C-alpha positions as CSV (number, residue, x, y, z in Angstrom):
1,M,-5.7,7.6,-2.1
2,S,-8.2,10.5,-3.1
3,N,-11.8,9.9,-3.2
4,H,-12.0,9.6,-6.9
5,R,-9.7,6.2,-6.2
6,N,-11.2,4.9,-3.5
7,V,-14.6,5.2,-5.3
8,A,-12.8,3.5,-8.2
9,V,-11.0,0.6,-6.0
10,Q,-14.4,-0.1,-4.3
11,K,-16.2,-0.5,-7.7
12,A,-13.2,-2.3,-9.3
13,A,-13.7,-4.7,-6.3
14,L,-17.5,-4.8,-6.5
15,D,-17.1,-6.0,-10.1
16,Q,-14.3,-8.5,-9.2
17,M,-15.8,-9.9,-6.1
18,N,-19.3,-10.7,-8.4
19,Q,-16.6,-12.3,-11.5
20,I,-15.8,-14.8,-9.1
21,T,-18.8,-15.0,-7.2
22,E,-20.9,-15.7,-9.8
23,Q,-17.9,-18.0,-12.1
24,I,-18.0,-20.3,-9.1
25,K,-21.5,-21.0,-9.8
26,K,-20.7,-21.8,-13.3
27,N,-17.7,-23.9,-13.1
28,A,-18.7,-27.0,-11.8
29,P,-16.0,-28.0,-9.6
30,K,-15.6,-31.6,-8.2
31,E,-16.7,-32.3,-4.8
32,L,-13.6,-33.3,-2.7
33,A,-14.8,-35.5,-0.2
34,S,-13.7,-35.9,3.3
35,T,-12.4,-39.7,3.8
36,G,-11.8,-39.1,7.6
37,D,-9.8,-37.2,10.0
38,I,-7.3,-36.4,7.3
39,T,-7.7,-35.8,3.6
40,V,-4.8,-36.5,1.1
41,I,-4.7,-34.2,-1.9
42,S,-2.3,-35.4,-4.2
43,E,-3.8,-34.2,-7.4
44,I,-6.2,-31.7,-8.8
45,P,-8.4,-31.5,-12.2
46,S,-8.9,-28.8,-14.3
47,E,-12.0,-27.3,-13.2
48,G,-10.6,-27.5,-9.3
49,Y,-12.0,-28.9,-6.1
50,Y,-14.8,-27.6,-3.7
51,I,-14.4,-28.4,-0.2
52,K,-17.9,-28.6,1.7
53,E,-17.6,-30.5,4.3
54,K,-15.2,-29.9,7.5
55,G,-11.8,-31.2,8.6
56,T,-8.4,-31.4,7.6
57,Y,-7.3,-31.5,4.2
58,V,-3.7,-31.7,3.2
59,L,-1.5,-31.6,0.4
60,G,0.0,-34.9,-0.1
61,N,3.4,-34.0,-3.0
62,D,3.7,-30.6,-5.0
63,I,0.5,-30.1,-7.4
64,T,0.7,-28.9,-10.9
65,W,-2.9,-27.4,-11.9
66,A,-3.9,-27.1,-15.4
67,P,-7.0,-25.2,-15.5
68,P,-8.9,-24.5,-18.8
69,V,-7.4,-22.2,-21.1
70,N,-11.0,-20.7,-21.7
71,G,-10.4,-16.9,-19.9
72,F,-12.7,-17.5,-17.4
73,L,-11.9,-17.2,-13.3
74,F,-11.0,-20.6,-12.0
75,A,-9.2,-22.0,-8.6
76,A,-7.7,-24.8,-7.8
77,I,-9.6,-25.2,-4.3
78,V,-12.6,-23.6,-3.2
79,I,-13.1,-23.6,0.7
80,Q,-16.9,-23.5,0.9
81,C,-17.6,-24.3,4.8
82,D,-16.8,-23.7,8.0
83,N,-14.1,-25.5,10.2
84,V,-11.4,-26.3,7.6
85,V,-7.6,-26.6,7.6
86,L,-5.8,-26.9,4.2
87,D,-2.1,-27.8,5.7
88,F,0.3,-27.6,2.1
89,K,2.4,-29.8,4.4
90,G,5.9,-27.6,2.8
91,H,4.4,-28.6,-0.4
92,T,3.8,-26.9,-3.7
93,L,0.7,-25.8,-5.9
94,S,2.2,-24.2,-8.9
95,I,0.2,-23.8,-12.1
96,H,1.1,-25.8,-16.0
97,N,2.2,-23.4,-18.4
98,P,2.8,-20.0,-16.2
99,K,2.2,-16.9,-18.2
100,N,-0.3,-19.1,-20.5
101,D,-3.3,-16.6,-21.4
102,G,-5.5,-18.6,-19.8
103,D,-3.7,-18.6,-16.4
104,Y,-3.8,-15.1,-15.8
105,S,-7.4,-15.4,-14.8
106,S,-6.5,-18.3,-11.8
107,M,-6.3,-18.3,-8.5
108,G,-4.5,-20.9,-6.0
109,V,-7.1,-20.9,-3.1
110,I,-10.9,-18.8,-2.5
111,V,-12.6,-18.9,0.8
112,L,-16.0,-18.0,0.4
113,N,-18.7,-20.0,2.0
114,S,-21.7,-21.7,-0.2
115,D,-24.2,-19.8,2.1
116,Y,-22.8,-16.6,1.1
117,P,-23.5,-14.0,2.3
118,T,-23.3,-15.9,5.7
119,A,-19.3,-15.8,6.5
120,C,-17.3,-18.5,6.1
121,S,-15.6,-19.5,9.6
122,N,-12.4,-21.2,11.2
123,V,-10.5,-21.7,8.1
124,T,-6.6,-22.1,8.4
125,V,-4.6,-22.4,5.3
126,T,-1.0,-23.0,5.9
127,N,2.7,-24.4,5.6
128,G,2.9,-24.2,1.8
129,T,3.8,-22.6,-1.7
130,I,1.2,-21.3,-4.1
131,K,3.3,-20.8,-7.3
132,D,2.8,-18.5,-10.9
133,M,-1.3,-17.5,-10.4
134,G,-2.6,-15.0,-12.4
135,I,-5.0,-12.9,-9.9
136,C,-4.4,-14.4,-6.4
137,G,-2.5,-16.8,-4.5
138,L,-5.3,-16.9,-1.6
139,W,-8.6,-14.6,-2.0
140,A,-11.0,-15.0,0.6
141,F,-14.3,-12.9,0.8
142,K,-16.4,-12.7,4.0
143,T,-14.9,-14.8,6.5
144,N,-14.8,-14.8,10.7
145,N,-11.3,-16.2,12.6
146,L,-9.5,-17.0,9.2
147,S,-5.9,-17.6,9.8
148,V,-3.2,-17.9,6.5
149,S,-0.1,-18.7,8.1
150,K,3.7,-19.6,6.5
151,I,2.2,-19.5,2.9
152,T,4.6,-18.4,0.3
153,V,3.1,-16.4,-3.0
154,K,5.4,-16.5,-6.2
155,G,5.2,-15.4,-9.4
156,L,1.7,-13.7,-9.8
157,S,1.7,-12.1,-12.9
158,N,-1.6,-10.5,-14.4
159,P,-2.1,-7.9,-17.3
160,N,-5.7,-7.9,-17.4
161,F,-5.9,-3.9,-16.4
162,N,-9.6,-3.5,-14.5
163,L,-8.5,-6.4,-11.7
164,L,-7.2,-6.0,-8.7
165,P,-4.6,-8.9,-8.4
166,S,-2.9,-9.6,-5.1
167,G,-0.8,-12.6,-3.4
168,I,-3.4,-12.7,-0.4
169,S,-6.3,-10.8,-0.6
170,L,-8.9,-10.7,2.5
171,W,-12.2,-9.0,1.6
172,D,-14.9,-8.3,4.3
173,A,-12.8,-10.3,7.0
174,E,-13.3,-10.2,10.9
175,S,-10.9,-11.6,13.7
176,F,-8.4,-12.6,11.6
177,R,-4.6,-13.7,11.2
178,V,-1.7,-13.6,8.3
179,S,1.3,-14.4,9.7
180,D,4.7,-15.5,8.2
181,C,3.5,-15.3,4.9
182,F,5.9,-14.3,1.5
183,V,4.7,-12.6,-1.4
184,K,7.6,-12.4,-4.2
185,N,7.9,-12.0,-7.8
186,I,4.8,-9.7,-8.6
187,E,4.4,-8.6,-12.1
188,L,1.2,-6.5,-13.3
189,T,-0.2,-4.3,-15.5
190,A,-3.1,-3.6,-13.3
191,L,-5.3,-0.6,-12.0
192,M,-3.6,-1.6,-8.8
193,G,-1.6,-4.3,-7.3
194,S,-0.9,-5.6,-3.6
195,G,1.2,-7.7,-1.8
196,I,-1.4,-8.2,0.9
197,L,-4.7,-6.4,0.0
198,I,-7.4,-6.2,3.6
199,L,-10.5,-4.5,2.0
200,N,-13.4,-3.4,4.0
201,S,-12.3,-5.4,6.9
202,K,-11.8,-5.3,11.3
203,T,-9.8,-7.0,14.1
204,G,-6.9,-8.6,12.7
205,I,-3.2,-9.3,12.9
206,V,-0.5,-9.0,9.9
207,S,3.0,-10.7,11.3
208,N,6.4,-11.3,10.0
209,C,5.6,-11.0,6.5
210,T,7.5,-10.3,3.6
211,V,6.6,-8.6,-0.1
212,D,9.2,-8.1,-2.2
213,T,10.0,-7.9,-5.8
214,F,7.1,-6.0,-7.1
215,T,6.6,-4.6,-10.6
216,N,3.5,-2.5,-12.2
217,H,4.0,-1.4,-15.4
218,D,1.1,1.1,-15.6
219,G,-0.8,1.4,-12.5
220,V,-0.6,1.3,-8.2
221,A,1.8,-1.1,-7.0
222,S,1.5,-1.2,-2.9
223,G,2.9,-3.9,-0.4
224,Y,0.4,-3.8,1.8
225,N,-2.7,-2.1,1.1
226,Y,-6.0,-1.4,3.6
227,L,-8.9,0.1,2.2
228,Q,-11.9,1.1,4.7
229,S,-10.6,-1.4,7.6
230,S,-10.4,-0.8,11.4
231,G,-8.3,-2.5,14.3
232,I,-5.6,-4.0,12.8
233,E,-2.0,-4.6,14.1
234,T,1.0,-5.1,12.1
235,K,4.2,-6.3,13.3
236,S,7.5,-7.1,11.8
237,C,6.3,-6.5,8.4
238,T,8.9,-5.7,5.2
239,A,8.1,-4.5,2.0
240,T,10.9,-4.2,-0.5
241,N,11.7,-3.7,-4.3
242,L,8.6,-2.2,-5.4
243,T,8.6,-0.3,-8.6
244,T,5.7,1.5,-10.6
245,F,6.0,2.5,-14.9
246,Y,3.5,4.4,-16.7
247,A,2.7,3.2,-20.3
248,G,-0.2,5.6,-21.0
249,N,-3.3,3.3,-20.7
250,P,-5.9,5.9,-20.6
251,A,-7.9,3.4,-17.7
252,S,-5.0,4.5,-15.5
253,I,-7.6,6.8,-14.0
254,I,-6.0,6.3,-10.0
255,G,-2.2,7.3,-11.0
256,H,0.6,5.4,-10.1
257,T,1.6,5.4,-6.7
258,C,4.3,3.1,-5.5
259,I,3.9,2.9,-1.9
260,G,5.4,-0.1,0.5
261,F,2.4,0.2,3.3
262,M,-0.4,1.8,1.4
263,M,-3.4,2.6,4.5
264,T,-6.6,4.3,3.4
265,A,-9.9,5.1,5.0
266,C,-9.2,3.6,8.0
267,K,-9.4,3.4,11.8
268,S,-7.5,2.2,15.0
269,L,-4.3,0.8,13.3
270,T,-0.9,0.2,15.0
271,F,2.5,-0.9,13.2
272,S,5.5,-1.4,15.1
273,E,8.8,-3.2,13.9
274,C,8.1,-2.7,10.0
275,S,10.0,-1.1,7.1
276,A,10.3,-0.3,3.4
277,S,13.3,-0.3,1.5
278,V,13.9,0.6,-2.3
279,M,10.6,2.0,-3.9
280,K,11.0,3.4,-7.1
281,G,8.2,5.5,-8.6
282,C,7.6,6.8,-11.8
283,C,5.3,9.4,-11.9
284,D,3.3,10.0,-9.0
285,D,3.7,9.2,-5.1
286,C,6.3,7.1,-3.9
287,H,6.5,6.7,0.2
288,G,7.6,3.8,2.2
289,M,4.3,4.3,4.7
290,S,0.9,6.5,3.6
291,L,-1.8,6.7,5.9
292,Y,-4.3,8.6,4.0
293,W,-7.2,10.1,6.0
294,I,-6.8,7.7,9.2
295,D,-8.6,7.9,12.6
296,K,-6.2,6.9,15.4
297,A,-3.0,4.8,14.4
298,K,0.4,4.4,16.7
299,V,3.6,3.5,14.2
300,T,6.9,2.6,16.5
301,H,10.1,1.6,14.7
302,F,9.3,2.1,11.0
303,K,12.0,2.5,9.1
304,A,12.1,3.6,5.3
305,S,14.9,4.0,2.9
306,H,16.0,4.4,-0.5
307,V,12.4,6.1,-1.7
308,H,13.0,7.5,-5.2
309,D,10.4,9.2,-7.1
310,G,10.6,10.8,-11.0
311,N,12.5,7.6,-12.1
312,G,10.4,7.1,-15.1
313,A,11.0,8.6,-18.9
314,Q,9.0,11.9,-17.8
315,K,11.7,12.7,-15.5
316,T,9.1,14.5,-12.7
317,G,6.7,12.8,-9.9
318,A,4.7,14.1,-7.5
319,K,6.5,13.3,-4.6
320,A,8.7,10.8,-2.1
321,T,8.1,10.6,1.4
322,G,9.6,8.3,4.5
323,L,6.6,8.3,6.0
324,E,3.1,10.4,5.1
325,V,0.5,11.0,7.2
326,Y,-3.3,12.3,6.8
327,G,-5.6,12.0,9.6
328,K,-6.0,12.5,12.9
329,D,-4.9,11.7,16.5
330,I,-1.9,9.4,15.2
331,T,1.6,9.0,16.9
332,I,4.9,8.5,15.4
333,S,7.6,7.7,17.5
334,K,11.0,6.4,17.1
335,C,10.8,5.9,13.4
336,Q,13.8,6.8,10.8
337,V,13.5,6.9,7.3
338,S,16.7,7.8,5.0
339,D,17.6,8.1,1.3
340,I,14.5,10.2,0.1
341,T,14.6,11.5,-3.3
342,A,12.0,13.4,-5.8
343,I,13.1,14.0,-9.2
344,V,11.5,17.6,-10.3
345,P,8.6,17.3,-7.7
346,Q,5.3,18.1,-9.0
347,D,4.6,18.9,-4.9
348,L,7.7,20.7,-4.4
349,Q,9.4,18.5,-2.1
350,S,10.5,15.3,-1.2
351,T,9.9,14.4,2.6
352,G,11.4,12.5,5.2
353,F,7.7,12.7,7.3
354,S,4.9,14.8,6.2
355,V,1.5,15.8,7.9
356,C,-1.8,17.2,7.5
357,G,-5.0,16.4,9.8
358,T,-4.9,17.1,13.5
359,N,-3.7,15.8,16.9
360,I,-0.8,14.4,15.2
361,K,2.8,13.6,17.4
362,L,6.0,13.0,16.1
363,D,8.6,11.7,18.8
364,S,12.2,11.0,18.3
365,C,12.0,10.4,14.8
366,S,14.8,11.0,12.3
367,A,15.3,11.8,8.7
368,T,18.5,11.3,6.8
369,S,19.8,12.2,3.4
370,V,16.2,14.2,2.1
371,T,17.0,15.6,-1.2
372,A,14.8,17.4,-4.3
373,L,16.7,17.1,-7.5
374,D,16.7,18.1,-11.0
375,A,15.9,16.3,-14.0
376,N,19.4,15.2,-14.4
377,G,19.4,13.6,-11.2
378,S,21.4,16.4,-9.2
379,P,20.3,18.7,-5.9
380,D,18.3,21.6,-7.2
381,I,16.2,23.5,-4.1
382,S,14.8,25.4,-7.4
383,H,12.3,22.4,-7.5
384,G,11.4,22.4,-3.9
385,Y,13.2,21.7,-1.0
386,G,14.3,17.9,0.3
387,T,12.6,18.5,3.5
388,G,13.1,16.4,7.1
389,F,9.6,17.2,8.2
390,G,6.9,19.1,6.9
391,W,3.3,19.6,5.7
392,A,1.8,16.6,3.3
393,P,0.9,18.6,-0.2
394,D,-2.1,17.9,-2.1
395,P,-3.0,20.1,-5.3
396,R,-6.4,19.4,-5.0
397,P,-8.6,22.3,-3.5
398,S,-10.8,19.6,-1.8
399,N,-8.0,18.1,0.3
400,V,-5.8,21.5,1.0
401,K,-6.2,21.2,4.6
402,P,-3.5,22.9,7.2
403,A,-1.8,20.7,9.8
404,N,-3.3,21.6,13.2
405,G,-2.3,20.7,16.7
406,I,0.9,18.8,15.4
407,T,3.7,17.9,17.9
408,Y,7.4,17.4,16.6
409,K,9.3,15.9,19.7
410,N,12.9,15.5,19.7
411,C,13.3,15.2,15.9
412,V,16.2,14.9,13.9
413,A,17.3,16.0,10.3
414,N,20.1,15.2,9.1
415,N,22.0,16.3,5.9
416,C,18.3,17.6,4.3
417,Q,18.1,20.7,2.4
418,L,15.8,21.9,5.0
419,G,15.3,20.6,8.5
420,F,11.9,21.9,9.6
421,D,9.3,23.4,7.2
422,T,6.5,25.2,8.6
423,W,3.9,25.8,6.0
424,S,0.4,25.6,6.6
425,H,1.1,24.7,10.4
426,Q,-1.3,25.9,13.0
427,N,-1.4,25.3,16.9
428,S,1.7,23.4,16.8
429,K,5.0,23.2,18.5
430,W,8.2,22.0,17.8
431,I,10.4,20.8,21.1
432,N,13.8,20.4,20.9
433,P,14.2,19.7,17.2
434,S,17.8,19.4,15.9
435,T,19.6,19.6,12.4
436,K,22.9,18.1,11.7
437,G,25.3,17.7,8.2
438,K,24.5,20.4,5.6
439,T,21.0,21.4,6.8
440,L,18.8,24.4,6.6
441,S,17.9,24.6,9.9
442,H,13.8,25.6,9.5
443,L,11.8,28.0,6.9
444,I,8.7,30.2,8.4
445,Q,7.1,32.0,5.7
446,P,4.1,34.1,5.8
447,S,0.5,33.4,5.3
448,S,0.3,35.3,1.8
449,A,2.8,32.8,0.9
450,T,2.0,30.7,-2.4
451,R,3.4,27.6,-4.0
452,I,2.4,26.5,-7.3
453,F,2.1,22.5,-7.7
454,S,1.4,20.8,-11.0
455,M,-0.5,17.5,-11.9
456,N,-0.5,15.4,-15.0
457,F,-2.8,12.3,-15.9
458,C,0.7,10.4,-15.3
459,S,0.2,11.9,-11.5
460,E,-3.6,11.7,-11.1
461,L,-5.3,14.4,-12.2
462,P,-9.1,13.5,-11.7
463,G,-10.6,13.8,-15.4
464,A,-8.1,13.7,-17.6
465,N,-6.4,11.5,-19.9
466,P,-2.8,10.9,-21.3
467,S,-3.3,13.8,-24.2
468,S,-4.4,16.1,-21.5
469,K,-1.8,18.9,-20.7
470,S,-0.6,19.5,-16.8
471,K,-2.5,21.5,-14.4
472,Q,-1.7,23.6,-12.5
473,F,-3.0,24.8,-9.0
474,T,-1.7,27.7,-6.3
475,I,-1.6,26.5,-2.7
476,H,-1.9,29.4,-0.1
477,N,0.0,29.2,3.3
478,Q,-2.6,28.2,5.9
479,I,0.2,29.5,8.3
480,E,-1.3,30.7,11.8
481,G,2.1,31.6,13.2
482,S,0.7,33.1,16.5
483,T,-1.0,29.6,17.5
484,N,2.9,27.7,16.7
485,T,5.4,27.2,19.2
486,Y,9.0,27.6,18.0
487,P,11.7,27.1,19.7
488,D,14.2,29.6,21.5
489,D,17.0,29.0,19.0
490,W,14.6,29.7,16.1
491,N,15.0,33.5,17.3
492,N,11.2,33.6,17.9
493,Q,10.6,34.3,14.2
494,Q,7.4,34.2,13.7
495,E,7.3,35.1,9.6
496,E,9.7,36.2,6.9
């Protein structure tokens, strides 16, 4: 995510937060009075319920909720105090008349302290389904020790472009847990949509979650989206069947990326046993996982498969990658990516693993079947290589930085067009690299070499509009071959 996108998302988030908090004040929902140790909810009025007393609240049955049809933001249940357990008891909270115009502005559950900006502490939402909402299934703002578990959000749909819809959304959360949750069947036309969105938060665990079947018709789609957050551990999570399209909305200024795990401007992240599959990007980046300007991260046993870019009518996109890394002090180990393709990639590559930054280590990773394609879907290296392991490109001059202090150890490229690309690497090592199948072993080009990237509005060209022409960027190789350590079977080649 570029800086201009980061700014745009933060602005959209602030606008959405202000809309929601102001509307909560105006909606005058009914207060749900506690009836003792356990309060049973059997129906929800049109204007929704407030919970303002600590205690345990349970759904007594499936509930169909009919919010007002007036375009305002409404929530079925708003938790506004500490020490609340909301247990769905396996039941479903759904919208009456799904996809009715008014329902696009609906949310299932909001957690927001009535004394905001005081945090809402020790809240648990568990064990049920939230169905056919518009903006969010669950939205929590400024919480401490929030637990969301065994919640399914399905059927989310929203055509309101300037919002940030998501299945589960945590903003300014501290010490949180999201576990055993399932977000599926999302259909949006939105600036950016997410299965699980975590924004400006710290110290949390996301585990055993799945995001499945997610389409954004004109914007960004991300399964797991962490922005400006820290100290998050993600375990055994899956993103699958994500698709983006391009419809030419002039407001889609942050591109159309399709990314299973999209982490931006975060620090101290860990991932284990996670996977992304069937990512279908249209005209911007498409990745299984992207760590974009991350400070300190560890990724182990990540798998990405069937990642395809350029699938829209444009027959071109920026690039496709199994696992993309921009940042410093990052370790990627025992990860596997396969079937990574890009049609006429504007950044001249489809890549298994790509890196940019400082002190990045890849250990015992494998890339299989990575290919650059022509507009007809045939392999064609005139459009760049399908590379097992290489540099992470960005055409914008302010983002063009070398890969410095990178170590590839025991990494394997299998049936890729190119195994290892040393472009813009400095102080880097390739220890026991290997290639299998019909794979060109490596490429070492001189510092005088250039590559010409291109970019358009569809692929996030800053300051552009849908009618703007594509712009080209000449990128120079920032390699320092004398500082790199190549394996002996590369014949100690420094430049060719």
